[in-house]
C-alpha positions as CSV (number, residue, x, y, z in Angstrom):
1,L,-2.2,41.5,-4.7
2,T,-4.7,39.2,-6.5
3,E,-5.6,41.9,-8.9
4,Q,-1.9,42.5,-9.8
5,A,-1.3,38.8,-10.2
6,L,-4.4,38.4,-12.4
7,A,-3.2,41.4,-14.5
8,L,0.1,39.7,-15.1
9,L,-1.8,36.5,-15.9
10,D,-3.8,38.4,-18.6
11,K,-0.5,39.5,-20.3
12,A,0.8,35.9,-20.5
13,A,-0.3,33.1,-22.7
14,V,-1.7,30.4,-20.3
15,Q,-1.2,27.0,-21.9
16,E,-4.3,24.9,-22.3
17,L,-3.3,21.4,-21.5
18,L,-6.9,19.9,-21.8
19,P,-8.5,19.6,-25.3
20,S,-11.6,21.7,-25.7
21,G,-14.9,19.8,-25.4
22,L,-13.5,17.2,-23.1
23,Y,-16.5,17.6,-20.7
24,N,-19.7,19.7,-20.4
25,H,-19.4,23.3,-19.3
26,Q,-15.6,23.3,-19.8
27,I,-13.9,26.7,-19.4
28,T,-10.4,27.8,-20.0
29,M,-7.6,27.8,-17.4
30,S,-7.4,31.6,-17.4
31,Q,-11.2,31.9,-16.8
32,A,-10.9,29.3,-14.0
33,L,-8.1,31.2,-12.2
34,H,-9.9,34.5,-12.5
35,T,-13.1,33.0,-11.0
36,I,-11.3,31.2,-8.2
37,H,-9.3,34.2,-7.1
38,R,-11.8,37.0,-7.8
39,P,-15.2,35.4,-7.8
40,P,-17.9,37.7,-9.3
41,P,-20.8,38.9,-7.0
42,T,-23.3,36.7,-9.0
43,I,-21.4,33.4,-8.4
44,N,-23.5,30.5,-7.1
45,L,-22.1,30.2,-3.5
46,D,-23.8,26.8,-2.9
47,E,-22.2,25.4,-6.0
48,F,-18.9,27.0,-5.0
49,D,-19.0,25.6,-1.4
50,E,-19.7,22.1,-2.7
51,G,-16.7,22.2,-5.1
52,K,-19.0,21.9,-8.2
53,H,-18.4,25.2,-9.9
54,P,-17.0,24.9,-13.4
55,A,-13.9,26.9,-12.4
56,Q,-13.1,24.3,-9.7
57,I,-13.9,21.4,-11.9
58,R,-11.5,22.8,-14.5
59,L,-8.6,22.7,-12.0
60,I,-9.6,19.4,-10.6
61,M,-9.8,17.8,-14.0
62,E,-6.3,18.9,-14.9
63,E,-4.9,17.8,-11.6
64,L,-6.4,14.4,-11.8
65,L,-5.3,14.0,-15.4
66,A,-1.7,15.0,-14.5
67,Q,-1.8,12.5,-11.6
68,N,-3.1,9.7,-13.8
69,L,-0.6,10.4,-16.5
70,S,2.3,10.4,-14.1
71,M,1.2,7.0,-12.7
72,L,0.8,5.6,-16.2
73,A,4.3,6.9,-17.0
74,V,5.7,5.0,-13.9
75,R,3.9,1.8,-15.2
76,S,5.3,2.3,-18.7
77,K,8.8,2.8,-17.4
78,G,8.5,-0.3,-15.2
79,Q,7.4,-2.4,-18.2
80,Q,10.5,-1.3,-20.0
81,D,12.8,-2.4,-17.1
82,I,14.3,-5.8,-16.9
83,A,13.5,-8.3,-14.1
84,L,14.5,-11.9,-13.4
85,P,11.8,-14.1,-14.9
86,L,10.9,-16.8,-12.4
87,A,9.9,-19.9,-14.2
88,P,7.4,-22.4,-12.7
89,C,8.9,-24.5,-9.9
90,D,6.6,-26.0,-7.4
91,K,8.7,-28.1,-5.0
92,L,8.6,-25.5,-2.1
93,K,5.1,-24.5,-2.9
94,K,3.9,-28.1,-2.5
95,Q,5.8,-28.4,0.8
96,L,4.3,-25.3,2.1
97,L,0.7,-26.3,1.2
98,A,1.2,-29.8,2.5
99,Q,2.0,-28.6,6.1
100,L,-1.1,-26.3,6.2
101,P,-4.2,-27.5,8.1
102,F,-6.4,-26.0,5.5
103,S,-6.6,-25.6,1.7
104,P,-6.4,-22.2,0.0
105,T,-9.7,-20.7,-1.1
106,N,-10.6,-20.4,-4.7
107,A,-10.0,-16.6,-4.5
108,Q,-6.5,-17.2,-3.1
109,A,-5.7,-19.8,-5.8
110,R,-6.9,-17.4,-8.5
111,V,-4.7,-14.5,-7.2
112,V,-1.7,-16.8,-6.8
113,K,-2.0,-17.8,-10.5
114,E,-2.1,-14.1,-11.5
115,I,1.0,-13.4,-9.5
116,E,2.9,-16.5,-10.8
117,A,2.0,-15.4,-14.4
118,D,3.5,-12.0,-13.6
119,L,6.7,-13.5,-12.1
120,E,7.4,-15.5,-15.3
121,K,7.7,-12.2,-17.3
122,P,11.0,-10.5,-18.0
123,H,9.8,-7.2,-16.6
124,P,9.1,-6.3,-13.0
125,M,5.7,-7.3,-11.6
126,M,3.8,-4.4,-10.0
127,R,0.7,-5.9,-8.5
128,L,-1.7,-4.7,-5.8
129,V,-3.6,-7.4,-3.9
130,Q,-6.5,-6.3,-1.7
131,G,-8.6,-8.4,0.6
132,D,-10.3,-8.1,3.9
133,V,-8.5,-8.9,7.2
134,G,-8.5,-12.7,7.4
135,S,-8.8,-13.3,3.7
136,G,-5.4,-14.9,3.5
137,K,-3.1,-12.3,1.9
138,T,-0.1,-13.5,3.9
139,L,-0.4,-17.0,2.5
140,V,-0.6,-15.6,-1.0
141,A,2.6,-13.6,-0.3
142,A,4.3,-16.7,1.1
143,L,3.4,-18.7,-2.0
144,A,4.9,-15.9,-4.2
145,A,8.0,-15.8,-1.9
146,V,8.8,-19.5,-2.2
147,R,8.9,-19.2,-6.1
148,A,11.7,-16.6,-5.8
149,I,13.5,-18.5,-3.0
150,E,13.5,-21.8,-4.9
151,H,15.3,-20.0,-7.7
152,G,18.0,-19.0,-5.2
153,Y,17.0,-15.4,-4.7
154,Q,16.0,-13.3,-1.7
155,V,12.6,-11.9,-0.8
156,A,12.0,-8.7,1.3
157,L,8.7,-8.0,3.1
158,M,8.2,-4.5,4.4
159,A,5.5,-3.6,7.0
160,P,4.6,-0.1,8.3
161,T,5.1,-0.9,12.0
162,E,7.5,-3.0,14.0
163,L,4.6,-4.9,15.6
164,L,3.2,-5.9,12.3
165,A,6.6,-6.7,10.9
166,E,7.4,-8.9,13.9
167,Q,4.1,-10.8,13.5
168,H,5.0,-11.5,9.8
169,A,8.5,-12.6,10.8
170,I,7.0,-15.1,13.3
171,N,4.5,-16.4,10.8
172,F,7.0,-16.9,8.0
173,A,9.5,-18.5,10.4
174,N,6.9,-21.0,11.5
175,W,5.9,-21.8,7.9
176,F,9.5,-21.9,6.5
177,E,11.4,-23.7,9.3
178,A,10.5,-27.2,8.1
179,M,11.5,-26.1,4.6
180,D,15.0,-25.0,5.8
181,I,14.3,-21.4,4.6
182,Q,16.2,-18.8,6.7
183,V,14.1,-15.8,7.8
184,G,15.8,-12.5,8.6
185,W,14.4,-9.7,10.7
186,L,15.4,-6.0,10.5
187,A,13.7,-3.1,12.3
188,G,14.7,0.2,13.9
189,K,14.9,-1.3,17.4
190,L,17.5,-3.8,16.4
191,K,20.8,-2.4,17.7
192,G,24.5,-3.2,18.1
193,K,25.8,-6.7,17.5
194,A,22.4,-8.1,16.7
195,K,21.9,-5.6,13.9
196,E,25.4,-6.2,12.5
197,T,24.8,-9.9,12.5
198,E,21.4,-9.5,10.6
199,L,22.9,-7.1,8.1
200,A,25.7,-9.6,7.4
201,R,23.2,-12.4,6.9
202,I,21.3,-10.3,4.4
203,A,24.4,-9.2,2.5
204,S,25.7,-12.8,2.3
205,G,22.4,-14.3,1.2
206,E,22.1,-16.5,4.3
207,A,18.8,-14.7,5.1
208,Q,16.5,-15.7,2.2
209,M,13.3,-14.1,3.5
210,I,13.9,-10.7,5.1
211,V,11.1,-9.1,7.1
212,G,11.2,-5.6,8.4
213,T,10.1,-2.0,8.5
214,H,11.4,1.2,6.7
215,A,14.8,0.0,7.9
216,L,14.9,-2.3,4.9
217,F,15.7,0.5,2.4
218,Q,18.3,2.4,4.6
219,E,21.6,3.1,2.9
220,H,23.7,0.6,4.8
221,V,21.4,-2.4,4.0
222,E,22.8,-4.5,1.1
223,F,20.9,-7.4,-0.3
224,H,22.7,-10.4,-1.8
225,H,20.3,-10.9,-4.7
226,L,16.8,-9.5,-4.2
227,A,14.2,-10.8,-6.6
228,L,10.8,-10.0,-4.9
229,V,9.6,-7.1,-2.7
230,I,6.4,-7.5,-0.7
231,I,4.9,-4.4,0.8
232,D,2.1,-4.8,3.4
233,E,-0.5,-2.1,4.0
234,Q,0.3,-0.1,0.8
235,H,-1.6,3.0,1.9
236,R,1.1,3.6,4.6
237,F,3.8,3.9,2.0
238,G,4.2,6.4,-0.8
239,V,5.2,5.7,-4.4
240,H,8.7,7.1,-3.7
241,Q,9.2,4.6,-0.9
242,R,8.2,1.8,-3.1
243,L,10.6,3.0,-5.8
244,E,13.4,3.3,-3.2
245,L,13.1,-0.3,-2.2
246,R,12.9,-1.2,-5.9
247,E,16.2,0.6,-6.6
248,K,17.8,-1.0,-3.5
249,G,17.2,-4.4,-5.0
250,A,18.4,-3.5,-8.5
251,K,21.4,-5.7,-9.5
252,Q,23.2,-6.0,-12.9
253,G,20.4,-4.0,-14.6
254,A,17.6,-6.2,-13.3
255,Y,14.9,-5.0,-10.9
256,P,12.9,-7.0,-8.3
257,H,9.3,-7.8,-8.7
258,Q,6.8,-6.0,-6.4
259,L,3.8,-7.4,-4.6
260,I,1.7,-4.8,-2.7
261,M,-0.9,-5.9,-0.2
262,T,-3.7,-3.9,1.5
263,A,-6.8,-4.6,3.6
264,T,-8.2,-1.2,2.7
265,P,-11.1,-1.5,0.2
266,I,-10.1,0.5,-2.9
267,P,-12.9,1.5,-5.2
268,R,-12.2,0.7,-8.9
269,T,-12.2,4.3,-9.9
270,L,-9.6,5.1,-7.2
271,A,-7.5,2.1,-8.2
272,M,-7.6,3.5,-11.8
273,T,-6.1,6.9,-10.6
274,A,-4.1,6.7,-7.4
275,Y,-2.8,3.2,-8.2
276,A,-2.7,3.4,-12.0
277,D,0.9,2.1,-12.0
278,L,-0.3,-1.2,-10.5
279,E,-2.2,-4.2,-11.7
280,T,-4.8,-5.2,-9.2
281,S,-6.1,-8.5,-7.8
282,V,-8.9,-9.0,-5.2
283,I,-9.2,-11.8,-2.7
284,D,-13.0,-11.6,-2.4
285,E,-13.6,-14.8,-0.4
286,L,-12.9,-15.6,3.3
287,P,-11.7,-19.0,4.4
288,P,-14.4,-21.3,5.9
289,G,-15.1,-20.7,9.6
290,R,-13.8,-17.1,9.6
291,T,-16.1,-14.7,11.6
292,P,-17.5,-12.0,9.2
293,I,-16.2,-8.5,10.0
294,Q,-19.0,-6.0,10.6
295,T,-18.1,-2.3,10.3
296,V,-20.5,0.3,11.8
297,A,-20.1,4.1,12.0
298,I,-21.6,5.5,15.2
299,P,-21.9,9.3,16.1
300,D,-20.0,10.7,19.0
301,T,-23.3,11.3,20.8
302,K,-23.5,7.6,21.4
303,R,-20.0,7.4,23.0
304,D,-21.4,6.6,26.5
305,D,-23.5,3.7,25.0
306,I,-20.5,2.3,23.3
307,V,-18.4,2.5,26.5
308,E,-21.1,0.6,28.3
309,R,-21.3,-2.1,25.6
310,V,-17.5,-2.5,25.7
311,R,-17.6,-2.8,29.5
312,N,-20.3,-5.4,29.4
313,A,-18.4,-7.4,26.7
314,C,-15.2,-7.4,28.8
315,L,-16.5,-7.9,32.3
316,N,-19.6,-10.1,31.7
317,E,-18.7,-12.0,28.5
318,G,-15.0,-12.4,29.0
319,K,-14.1,-10.8,25.6
320,Q,-11.4,-8.3,24.6
321,A,-11.8,-5.0,22.9
322,Y,-9.4,-2.6,21.1
323,W,-10.1,1.1,21.3
324,V,-7.9,2.8,18.7
325,C,-7.3,6.5,18.8
326,T,-6.0,8.8,16.1
327,L,-3.4,10.4,18.4
328,I,-1.2,9.2,21.2
329,D,-1.1,12.6,23.0
330,E,-3.2,15.7,22.7
331,S,-2.5,17.9,19.7
332,E,-3.0,21.6,19.4
333,V,-3.5,21.2,15.7
334,L,-5.9,18.2,15.3
335,E,-9.3,18.0,16.9
336,A,-9.1,14.3,17.8
337,Q,-9.3,12.3,20.9
338,A,-5.9,11.2,22.2
339,A,-5.1,7.7,23.4
340,A,-3.8,9.1,26.7
341,D,-7.0,11.0,27.5
342,T,-9.2,8.1,26.4
343,A,-7.3,5.6,28.6
344,E,-7.8,7.9,31.6
């Protein structure tokens, strides 16, 4: 079959999308396909196994270029769209900062300025904010939210799990209660009359800050006037989900601004490719007094030692430990420890 397919390939004109001389040892697409599907006996197997053969690199380069161009096209389209420019207004911002028992770090202040500059523009902000757990991304999001709310618009915050969304809803309710800002909550577990009431509050504009999960961009959810979308844990959502929520907020030809947050460290080269449609900001400073987070990779052969350390920390030191598993129940497809088995 491969011989027949390659014979047909030889009769066709394979379009070369990459300019010649783009990188060293570049070969044509036709040569790459022949080598991949019918490798010659003299091929360097080690090079092939490591994914470093010129034929593999040829396909990888084209795929990465296509991905990057598509992301840049999304960014270009976004810059042509219209958004509601949110002019400086600091009344609610000052109220929020005044009730905090701490001051924002220099990194938080810098990122807030970058966001506020974006919000003043007449096209939708598309900004990714990354920072370690505990760096204060939620406060940065709140300071962006009050800018939109003070202008009379709504803000939606989407989190990947109901637990995380509920935590955000509680935090924002505590911050915003004294400022008379109404916080709404929408998740899959909300049913019946409670759900109808929340949907009505969102549609009427009574709920100014709406926190939820994927439920936010379901068909029956209607926003009164959404100006800012905040997405937490960006890696859990795809580009299409971001765009769905963006379309959900479109009103009279204007699209909402988007602020995306993640605690996952993203290398600059990856940010230039997978997130090429986004501007990026980094909160690279922890608030004073925060315990530094130490990440260590330990082989499975040390599992018993780790269990003993956890037992000692819990029983003798009175501490808590979280043991997170990839799966809930055993899978026939994935070779990973399930939470049910680990708990037993």
